[in-house]
N, C-alpha and C positions, 0 to 999 in steps of 0.2 A: 185121680183128680188133674194132674199134670198132663197125661195123656189127652184127656177130655178137653182141657184148656187149648193144647196145642192143635186139636182136631177142629174146633170151634174157629181159631184163628185162620187155620188152612182153608176154610169153607167162607171165610170172610164174614164171619157174624160180627155184629156191632156191638155185643155184649157177652160177658161171662158172668154168671152169677152163681155165688156160693152161698149156701145156707147149712148153718149147724145150731142145734138147738143147745142151750148151756148143758143139759143133762148129758149130752155125748161128750162132753169134757171131763168126765169124771168116771173111774172105773165103776162099772155095773150101772151106768146111767143109760146103755142102750145094748142091745144083743151083739152089735158089732164090736163094742169096746169094754169087754169084761173085766179085764185086768189092768193094773197100773202100768205094766209093761206096753199093753196094747194101747193104752193113753199115750205113753212117751212116744211110741211109734207114730201116732197121730200128730203129735206136736212136732216131730221132726219132718214128716210129710208135709205139714201145712207150712213150716218153715221153707221148706225148699220150693213148694208152691209159690208163696208170696216172692222169695227170691227171685224166681223167674219171672213171674208175672211182673214185677217191678220194671223190668227193662222193656215192657212193651205194652203194659196196661196203665189205665189210670183210674182210681178208685173215685166212685159217684156214688151219691145216694140216688134213689129211684126217681126222686122229683129232679134232680140235677141231669140225670140221663134223659128225661122226658123233655125237658126244655131244650137240651141240645138237639135232640132228635126232631124236635117239631118247630124250632126258630130256623127261619130261612137264613141262609148264610148270605152276608153283604158282598157284593162284588169287590174285587180289589182294584186299586188303582191300576192303570194299564203302566206296566214297566217302561222304563224310558232307557233311551241310549245315552251315553255320556254326551252333554252338550244341550240335552232337553228335549231331543226329537223322540217321537214315539216309536216304539219297536212293535212290529207285528209278531204275535206268536201264533204257532200251530201246533195244536194238540193232536197227537195221533193215538 
């Protein structure tokens, strides 16, 4: 999971989505996590994932993400030099 998240970040993805069914969080709830030990490893992996993601991701609902991606950004006020004169900026 962590590798997939870092790969998405490196590609410049605008979102990373994680989906788990509640049945996957209990032993024998899915073929992948058959034992209590497997579930504990999953919890440890999720904890490491969320710890890492918290440094560079922000949790949003799908509705919040849609709004953010479809709302035009407002232009910022032009930066000023001390004394109130406008400063020209060059973006490279």
